MIKEPA-506406 format. One record per residue (C-alpha): y, z, x; residue number from 1. Coordinates in nm, 3 decimals, decimal comma, padded with zeros to 5 digits. Example, Ala and Ser with C-alpha at 12.3 -4.5 7.8 and 13.67 -1.06 7.14 Angstrom:
% residues 2
R    north       up     east  num
R  -00,450   00,780   01,230    1
R  -00,106   00,714   01,367    2
This chain:
% residues 171
R    north       up     east  num
R   12,258   10,484   05,717    1
R   12,185   10,683   06,033    2
R   11,960   10,979   05,987    3
R   12,037   11,323   06,128    4
R   11,701   11,315   06,306    5
R   11,827   11,053   06,552    6
R   12,116   11,273   06,664    7
R   11,881   11,553   06,769    8
R   11,632   11,348   06,970    9
R   11,825   11,403   07,299   10
R   11,879   11,772   07,227   11
R   11,513   11,860   07,295   12
R   11,538   11,707   07,642   13
R   11,857   11,899   07,722   14
R   11,710   12,229   07,596   15
R   11,391   12,182   07,801   16
R   11,597   12,106   08,117   17
R   11,807   12,418   08,057   18
R   11,487   12,625   08,020   19
R   11,342   12,477   08,343   20
R   11,663   12,565   08,532   21
R   11,661   12,923   08,393   22
R   11,293   12,971   08,485   23
R   11,357   12,830   08,835   24
R   11,648   13,073   08,887   25
R   11,431   13,365   08,777   26
R   11,158   13,250   09,017   27
R   11,403   13,228   09,307   28
R   11,538   13,577   09,229   29
R   11,186   13,722   09,222   30
R   11,098   13,550   09,552   31
R   11,410   13,697   09,716   32
R   11,322   14,045   09,592   33
R   10,967   14,014   09,728   34
R   11,098   13,897   10,065   35
R   11,351   14,181   10,078   36
R   11,082   14,433   09,984   37
R   10,853   14,308   10,259   38
R   11,129   14,336   10,518   39
R   11,215   14,687   10,401   40
R   10,849   14,786   10,411   41
R   10,810   14,650   10,764   42
R   11,115   14,844   10,885   43
R   10,985   15,162   10,723   44
R   10,642   15,109   10,881   45
R   10,803   15,055   11,222   46
R   11,008   15,375   11,197   47
R   10,708   15,573   11,074   48
R   10,497   15,446   11,363   49
R   10,761   15,531   11,626   50
R   10,805   15,877   11,471   51
R   10,430   15,937   11,481   52
R   10,414   15,828   11,844   53
R   10,709   16,047   11,944   54
R   10,537   16,338   11,770   55
R   10,233   16,281   11,990   56
R   10,464   16,315   12,293   57
R   10,601   16,648   12,170   58
R   10,250   16,770   12,086   59
R   10,123   16,676   12,432   60
R   10,414   16,853   12,601   61
R   10,371   17,166   12,388   62
R   10,001   17,167   12,477   63
R   10,091   17,148   12,847   64
R   10,337   17,435   12,803   65
R   10,076   17,650   12,624   66
R   09,823   17,566   12,894   67
R   10,057   17,635   13,187   68
R   10,278   17,915   13,052   69
R   10,074   18,197   13,203   70
R   09,893   17,999   13,470   71
R   09,885   18,160   13,814   72
R   10,059   17,861   13,975   73
R   10,357   17,901   13,737   74
R   10,409   17,524   13,705   75
R   10,675   17,584   13,440   76
R   10,894   17,777   13,684   77
R   11,146   17,534   13,839   78
R   11,128   17,725   14,171   79
R   10,757   17,645   14,213   80
R   10,668   17,336   14,417   81
R   10,518   17,052   14,207   82
R   10,646   17,212   13,888   83
R   10,637   17,029   13,555   84
R   10,996   17,090   13,449   85
R   11,324   16,932   13,546   86
R   11,657   17,109   13,568   87
R   11,859   17,096   13,249   88
R   12,063   16,779   13,218   89
R   12,441   16,813   13,232   90
R   12,487   16,658   12,889   91
R   12,310   16,745   12,565   92
R   12,314   16,376   12,475   93
R   12,156   16,249   12,797   94
R   11,855   16,117   12,604   95
R   12,069   15,857   12,426   96
R   12,113   15,657   12,747   97
R   11,807   15,442   12,828   98
R   11,891   15,448   13,202   99
R   11,831   15,823   13,204  100
R   11,476   15,763   13,078  101
R   11,393   15,507   13,344  102
R   11,522   15,722   13,629  103
R   11,437   16,068   13,492  104
R   11,254   16,304   13,725  105
R   10,932   16,457   13,595  106
R   10,895   16,198   13,315  107
R   10,543   16,221   13,171  108
R   10,378   15,937   12,980  109
R   10,121   16,026   12,714  110
R   09,784   15,867   12,791  111
R   09,445   15,844   12,624  112
R   09,130   16,002   12,766  113
R   09,085   15,703   13,002  114
R   09,434   15,737   13,149  115
R   09,578   15,434   12,966  116
R   09,929   15,459   12,821  117
R   09,932   15,476   12,443  118
R   10,090   15,205   12,230  119
R   10,464   15,255   12,198  120
R   10,464   15,432   12,535  121
R   10,531   15,786   12,413  122
R   10,680   15,987   12,698  123
R   10,840   16,327   12,736  124
R   11,053   16,538   12,964  125
R   11,042   16,917   12,986  126
R   11,381   17,065   13,075  127
R   11,435   17,418   13,204  128
R   11,659   17,614   12,972  129
R   11,678   17,917   13,196  130
R   11,564   18,275   13,163  131
R   11,692   18,537   12,921  132
R   11,695   18,868   13,103  133
R   11,652   19,069   12,783  134
R   11,884   19,248   12,549  135
R   11,820   19,606   12,664  136
R   12,031   19,703   12,963  137
R   11,853   19,907   13,226  138
R   11,510   19,871   13,067  139
R   11,236   19,664   13,220  140
R   11,143   19,418   12,949  141
R   10,965   19,086   12,986  142
R   11,195   18,793   13,040  143
R   11,185   18,483   12,823  144
R   11,191   18,135   12,975  145
R   11,330   17,865   12,749  146
R   11,223   17,501   12,769  147
R   11,347   17,195   12,585  148
R   11,099   16,913   12,529  149
R   11,238   16,567   12,456  150
R   11,002   16,289   12,352  151
R   11,066   15,917   12,312  152
R   10,846   15,645   12,159  153
R   10,878   15,292   12,024  154
R   10,739   15,120   11,716  155
R   10,589   14,772   11,704  156
R   10,915   14,621   11,577  157
R   11,141   14,793   11,829  158
R   11,235   15,111   11,642  159
R   11,286   15,401   11,884  160
R   11,243   15,766   11,790  161
R   11,358   16,066   11,992  162
R   11,229   16,414   11,909  163
R   11,316   16,749   12,063  164
R   11,137   17,078   12,054  165
R   11,240   17,413   12,197  166
R   10,979   17,650   12,339  167
R   11,011   18,003   12,474  168
R   10,751   18,218   12,645  169
R   10,749   18,554   12,816  170
R   10,737   18,574   13,194  171
C-alpha cells in the first residue's frame, strides 16, 4: 500500500523552486528601482549644478552693473565707446538659439580670480532696455536705464540653464 508521504516528496522541491523564482523577481525589481533612482539623482544633480553656475553668471553681471552704474565712464550707456552692454535683441527668445550665444557681441565669461573660466562656462550678456524719461511731464526727474541680464551655464551631464534678471538704475 502506497503511503501518502511518497506523494508529497516532490512537492517540497516544487515549492522551493517557486520561492526561489519569487525572491529572484523581487531582487530584480529592487535592482531596477535602485538604478532608476540613481539616474534620477544624477539628472537632478546635473540640473542643480547648471542652475548654480548660471546664478553665478547673473550675480557677476549684477555686480558689474552695481560697480559701473554711476561710474564716470558710463560703461552701461550704449552710446559710450567700449561699453559693456549690447543693443536689445530683436526677439525675446533669442537666448534659445545656441548660435546667438556663440556670435553674441559683448558676451562675458565668468572667470575665477586667476582669469580661468569656471566649470560649466557660465557666461552672460547685458542688454540695453532703454531709458524711461519719467512719468512727470515737464519736470526734470532722473531717468531710469533698464538692463536685462541673461546668463547661461552647463552642468556636468549636459544640462543647460538660462537665467534672466532685470536691473534699473537712475541716470
